[in-house]
N, C-alpha and C positions, 0 to 999 in steps of 0.2 A: 479843441474838439478833435482835430485831426491827429494830434499826438496821442490822445486816448484811443482812437481807432487803431493807430499804428501799434501801440503797446498791446492792445487786446488781440490784434492780428498776430503779433509776435508771440504772445503767450499761447494763442491757439496753435500756431505752428510748432512751438516747443512741445505742447501736449500731444499734438498729432504725431510728431516724431517719436516721442516716448511710447505712444500706443503702438506705432508701427514696429518699433523695436521689441516691445513686449509680445506682440503677435508673432513676430519672427521667432523669438525665443520659445514661445509656446508651441509653434508648429514643429520646431526641432525636437522639443521634448515629446510631443505626441508621436512623432516618427520613431523615436527611440523606444517608447513604450509599446508601440505596435510591433516593433521587431522582437522585443522581449516576449510579448504575448504569443507571437507566431512560434518562437523558439520553445516556449513552455507548452504550447499546444502540440508541437511535434514530439516532445518528451512524453506527454500524457498519452498520445496515440501509440507510441512505441511501447509504453508500459502496459497499456490495455491489450495490445497484441500479445505481449508476453504473458499477461495474466489470463486472458480468455482465448488465446489462439490454440492451434492444434497441439503445439508442444507443451502447453500448460499442464496437461494431465501427466505427461511423462516427467516434467520438471517437478511437479508436486510429489509424485511417487518417489522420484530419486532423492528429493530433499527429505522426505519422510523416512526413507530407508537409511539415509546417511545419519539422521539423528537418532535412529533406533539402535539400542545396544544389541550385540549379537547374542545368540543363545548361550554361547560358551562363557560370556562375561556375566550373565545373570547369576545371582546368588539364590539358590533354593534352600529353604529351611530343611534341616536334617530331620528325619523321622525319629521319633522317640522309640525306644525298645518296647515299651508297653503297647503302643499302637500297632507295632509290627506283629507282636504276639496275638493281639486281639484279632487281627486280620487272618492269622493262620489258624485259629481255633474255630472258625465258623464252619458249621456242617449243615448240609441241606438234606432234608429227608422228604420223601414223597408219601402222601397219604395213600393207603391201599384202597382200591376201589372195590366196591361190593358188586358181585355179579349174580344176578338172579336167574 
C-alpha cells in the first residue's frame, strides 16, 4: 500500500513539474505576443497619424499631383477640317424690333 502511495506521489510530482514547465513556457510566449501587439499598435498609431493628421491633406494632394500627367503630355484629338469650317460659317443676326 505504501509503495502505491509513493508511486502515485511520484507520478503527481512529475505531472506537477510538467505543468510548471508548461506554465513557464506559456508565460514566456504571452510576453512575446504582448510585445508584438504593442509594436503593431505603435505602427497602427503612426499610420493613422499619417493618414488623418495635418499633413495628410498635403500628402494626398502631392501624391495626386505626382500621378497626374502634365498638360503638355496629354494627347488632344486633332480637329477635322469640316468641323473647323462649320464653326467659321456661323452668322448671327438680330431681329428688328418694331417701334410704334
